[in-house]
LOZABA-851962 format. One line per field, with one value per residue: residue in one letter; z, x, y of N, C-alpha, C in turn; residue number from 0. Coordinates in steps of 0.1 Angstrom, whole numbers, padded with zeros to 4 digits. Atoms other than C-alpha are relative to their C-alpha. Layout:
r	c(a,...)
n.Z	c(Z,...)
n.X	c(X,...)
n.Y	c(Y,...)
ca.Z	c(Z,...)
ca.X	c(X,...)
ca.Y	c(Y,...)
c.Z	c(Z,...)
c.X	c(X,...)
c.Y	c(Y,...)
k	c(NUM,...)
This chain:
r	c(x,x,x,x,x,x,x,x,x,x,x,x,x,x,x,x,x,x,x,x,x,x,x,x,x,x,x,x,x,x,x,x,x,x,x,x,x,x,x,x,x,x,x,x,x,x,x,x,x,x,x,x,x,x,x,x,x,x,x,x,x,x,x,x,x,x,x,x,x)
n.Z	c(0013,0013,-0002,0008,0019,0004,-0004,0011,0016,0007,0007,0001,-0010,-0018,-0001,-0006,0006,-0011,-0013,-0008,0008,0010,0006,0014,0016,0002,0016,0005,-0006,-0008,-0009,-0010,-0006,-0012,-0015,-0001,-0008,-0018,-0011,-0001,-0008,-0014,0001,-0002,-0014,-0007,0007,-0004,0011,0001,0010,0009,0012,0007,0009,0010,0010,0011,-0005,0006,0002,-0009,0006,-0003,-0012,0000,-0005,0013,-0004)
n.X	c(-0010,0005,-0003,-0016,-0001,0012,-0001,-0018,0006,0000,0010,0007,0011,-0009,0012,-0006,-0004,0007,-0012,0000,-0016,0006,-0002,0009,-0004,0000,-0002,0000,-0020,-0009,-0004,0015,0003,-0012,0007,0016,-0011,-0002,0009,-0001,-0010,0004,0013,0013,-0001,0007,0001,-0010,-0005,-0016,-0012,0006,-0001,0008,-0006,0002,0004,0005,0013,0011,0006,0010,0010,0007,-0013,0010,-0002,0005,-0005)
n.Y	c(-0008,-0006,-0016,-0008,0001,-0018,-0012,0000,-0002,0013,0008,0012,0011,0005,0009,0008,0016,0006,0001,-0011,-0014,-0013,0003,-0013,0000,-0012,-0005,-0017,-0005,0002,0004,0005,0007,-0003,0001,0011,0009,-0008,0003,0012,0004,-0005,0002,-0005,0002,0019,0014,0006,-0006,-0001,-0003,-0004,0002,-0003,-0002,-0011,0008,-0012,-0010,0002,-0013,-0001,-0016,-0004,0009,0006,0006,0009,0011)
ca.Z	c(0161,0135,0150,0150,0110,0105,0120,0096,0068,0060,0045,0049,0082,0116,0128,0163,0164,0185,0204,0215,0188,0162,0130,0099,0064,0064,0028,0021,0026,0043,0064,0076,0080,0102,0122,0122,0136,0160,0175,0174,0192,0225,0215,0234,0270,0296,0264,0267,0234,0234,0199,0169,0133,0102,0067,0033,0007,-0025,-0026,-0031,-0031,-0005,0002,0032,0069,0086,0112,0097,0107)
ca.X	c(0050,0019,0017,0053,0051,0020,0034,0073,0050,0061,0043,0039,0026,0033,0019,0025,0039,0027,0062,0058,0082,0072,0069,0071,0077,0083,0093,0099,0128,0156,0156,0115,0123,0157,0132,0105,0142,0149,0122,0117,0146,0132,0099,0064,0064,0066,0075,0106,0132,0159,0174,0162,0165,0163,0167,0168,0142,0124,0104,0068,0055,0029,0005,-0002,0012,-0018,-0017,-0020,-0028)
ca.Y	c(0086,0088,0125,0128,0121,0144,0168,0162,0160,0122,0099,0062,0035,0024,-0005,-0026,-0061,-0088,-0088,-0057,-0036,-0008,-0012,0017,0025,0063,0084,0121,0146,0140,0154,0150,0119,0125,0137,0111,0087,0110,0110,0075,0070,0085,0076,0089,0099,0062,0040,0024,0028,-0001,0001,0016,0001,0012,0002,0020,0003,0016,0044,0034,0069,0064,0096,0105,0089,0061,0040,-0002,-0034)
c.Z	c(-0014,0005,-0004,-0019,-0007,0002,-0008,-0015,-0006,-0004,0004,0016,0005,0001,0014,0001,0013,0005,0005,-0011,-0010,-0010,-0012,-0012,0000,-0013,-0002,0000,0009,0008,0011,0009,0008,0010,0007,0010,0010,0011,0006,0007,0015,-0002,0008,0016,0004,-0012,0009,-0017,0000,-0012,-0007,-0016,-0013,-0015,-0012,-0013,-0011,-0001,-0008,0002,0002,0005,0013,0012,0005,0007,-0006,0017,0020)
c.X	c(-0005,0000,0009,-0004,-0010,0008,0019,-0003,0010,-0014,0005,-0010,0005,-0010,0007,0002,-0004,0012,-0002,0009,-0010,0002,-0001,0003,-0003,0009,-0001,0014,0007,0000,-0015,-0001,0012,-0010,-0009,0014,0002,-0009,-0007,0007,-0004,-0015,-0011,0008,-0006,0001,0016,0011,0008,0008,-0014,0005,-0002,0011,-0006,-0013,-0010,-0007,-0013,-0014,-0015,-0004,-0008,0006,-0016,0012,-0008,0001,-0002)
c.Y	c(-0003,0020,0004,0005,0007,0010,0006,-0002,-0007,-0006,-0014,-0007,-0006,-0011,-0006,-0009,-0008,-0006,0012,0019,0007,-0004,0012,-0001,0019,0007,0019,0003,-0006,-0002,0002,-0012,-0004,-0001,-0005,-0008,0004,0000,-0009,-0006,0004,-0007,0011,0000,-0017,-0001,0001,-0006,-0012,0001,0005,-0005,-0003,-0006,0002,-0017,0010,0007,-0009,0006,-0001,0017,-0003,-0012,-0009,-0012,-0018,-0008,0000)
k	c(0,1,2,3,4,5,6,7,8,9,10,11,12,13,14,15,16,17,18,19,20,21,22,23,24,25,26,27,28,29,30,31,32,33,34,35,36,37,38,39,40,41,42,43,44,45,46,47,48,49,50,51,52,53,54,55,56,57,58,59,60,61,62,63,64,65,66,67,68)
């Protein structure tokens, strides 16, 4: 997701969760955010994506995209 987010020029973060899921906060132009979400629904090669859940949240004015946690 990090590489896809950087290509799509969005800001925010992504992290792996102990249960094997991935959590991310993404902000930017709507079309760029939608592109990252579309990618997440399939994931990288060899990934298994069972579902993608989205929630709207207030803008945080993040700068850049990073892997956290």
